[in-house]
Structure formats: C-alpha cells, structure tokens
N, C-alpha and C positions, 0 to 999 in steps of 0.2 A: 879211490881214484878220483871220484867227483870232487872231494875236498881239495885234493892236489890241484886239479884243473882250475877250480874257482880261485884258490890262493895264488895261482900263476896267471890270472887274467883271462882264462879261457871260459867259454860258455858252451854248454851242450844244447844243441838244437834238437829237442825231443820230437819224435814222430808219433802221431796219433793214429794214422792209418797206413797199413802196409799189407800187400798181398804177394810179395816176392815176385814182382813183375819180371825181374831178370831171368827167372827160371825157364821162361818160354823161348829165350833167344837162341840157345844152342840147337834146340829141336827145330826151330824155324829155319835156321841156317842149313841144317841137314835136309829138311823137306824142300827148301827152295832150290838146293843144288840138284835134286833128283829130276825134275820138279814133281811134287806130289800135291796137286791142288786139293784133293779130298782131305789129306792130312792137314794142310794149311787152313782149310775151312774149319776143321775141328779145333785146331789151335786157337783160331780167332774166337770161336764161340766159347771155348773153355777159359780163355783169358778174360773175356767179358763176364762170363758167369762167375768166375772166381773173384774178380774185382768187385762185382755187385755183392757177393756173399760176404766178403771181408770188410766192405764198407758198412754193411748192415751189422756185422759182428762188432766192429769198432765202435759204432754208435751205441749199440746195446751195452757194451762194456763201459763206455763213458757214463751212461746213466747209472749203472750199478756202482762203479767206483767213485764217481763224483757227484751224482745226483742230477746231472744235467749234461747236455752235449757241449763240448768245448769247441772253440775254433780249431779246425783240423789242419794238421800238417801231414801231407801224404808223401811217402818215400817212393820215388820213381827213379829209374836208372836210364841214362842216355844210351840206349841200345837200339839196334835195328827194329826189333819187333815192338818194343814199347813205342818207338817213333811211329811205326805203322798204325798202331792201335790208339794213339793219343787222341785223334779227333773223336773216335767213338767213346773213349773214356771221359773226355771233357763233356761230351753230350750227356752221358749218363750222370755225371756229377751235377750238371745244370738241371736235369730233370728231377734230381733228388733235392734240389734247393740250395746247392752249394754255390758260394760266391768266392771269387779269388781275391785274396788280400795278402799283404806282405807278411813275412815271418815276424817282424817286430810287432805288428798289429795283432797277429794270432797269439803271440806270447804275452799279451796284456792280460789274458785270463790268468788268475792267480794259481791255477793248477800247474802251469808251466814253471812256476818258481818253487814248487814243492819238490822235495827229494823223496822218491818212492822207496829208497833204501832197499833196492832189490837188484840182484845180479843174476839175470836169467841165463841159463846155459847157452841158449841159441839166440840171445838178444830178445827183443820184443818191443812193442810199442809202449808208450807211456801208460796207457790204460792197462796193458798186460802187466807191466811192472807193479802198478798199484793193486791190481787183482791178486797178484802173487804175494806181495808183501802183506796184504790185509787178509789173506786166506779166503778170498771171495770165490764163490762158485762161478765157473765160466759158463756162458750160455752155450747151447748146442750149435754146432756149425758143421758144414760140409768140408771134408778134407780137400786139400789141393790135389790136382790130378798128376802129380809128379811121376808116379809109377808108369802110367800110360805113356807119358811123354818120353820116358827113357827108351821105350821100345819103338817109337815112331821113326820111320824113315832110316832105319839102320842099314 
C-alpha cells in the first residue's frame, strides 16, 4: 500500500505520539447530559494521566527504536472533550519541553523517510511500527482506562 501511495504522489504523515484521545468523547457526552460532575472530574484526570503516560511511552520507544527522540507528531481529534482538555494538554507538553513546529519541519528527521515495513492490526505510531518490525521489546506501560469509561454515566 505504501509503495502504491508513493507511486501515485501521496505522502503518509506518520504519527509519533498517540493516546487515543477520541475515546473519552462519548463518555464525556453521556456524563455531561446527566450531568455527573464527579465522573467528568475523573474523565479529565484519566485523560491527563493517560496522555502523560503515552507521551512518556512514545519517547521511550523512540530511544529504543531510533537511538534518539525524534521531532514528534501527535495525533489529536477535533472533538468536544479533546477541545476542553487542549489547554491542559498544551501546558503538559510545554512543561515537558515540547515546542510546536510545522509538519514539514518535523519530517526533516530522516526517521520519517524510512519505511518500517509493518502493518499493525490496530494501527500504531511510527515508533510502534519500528518496534514491531524489528522485534524490539516494548517498555512497560499503564493500560488505557477504556473499561471503566464504558460503565460511566450509563
């Protein structure tokens, strides 16, 4: 598929950081409709904690797969809850030393021009793809709280 896209003038914008931010949105909508302030407070904290965990994980994977941290491209979705949480997320990124740059500037790192030759069943970040194709051991990480979110505000 990648070869076809390249041959037809398409470019893949790889993602280096992702924590599935969209997954909080449906639960947020349910809890807002009730309204359940306690559940919404938990959602905010779990979103923030999960973002921090998967930023840490992404950076660690980059060091394992590439030997250095690369300029990051974070996948976010334009949804109500992500919009609500964006100021806190931007603040977290700033505290961790991130700076905002354009996609073309981030892609100047040679890692972005390499083909990981991996097709992960559920997708994955560029570091995930390289970890998988090179059979590298993944670092320890905390799972996302999806099961708890399913039961909130039913």
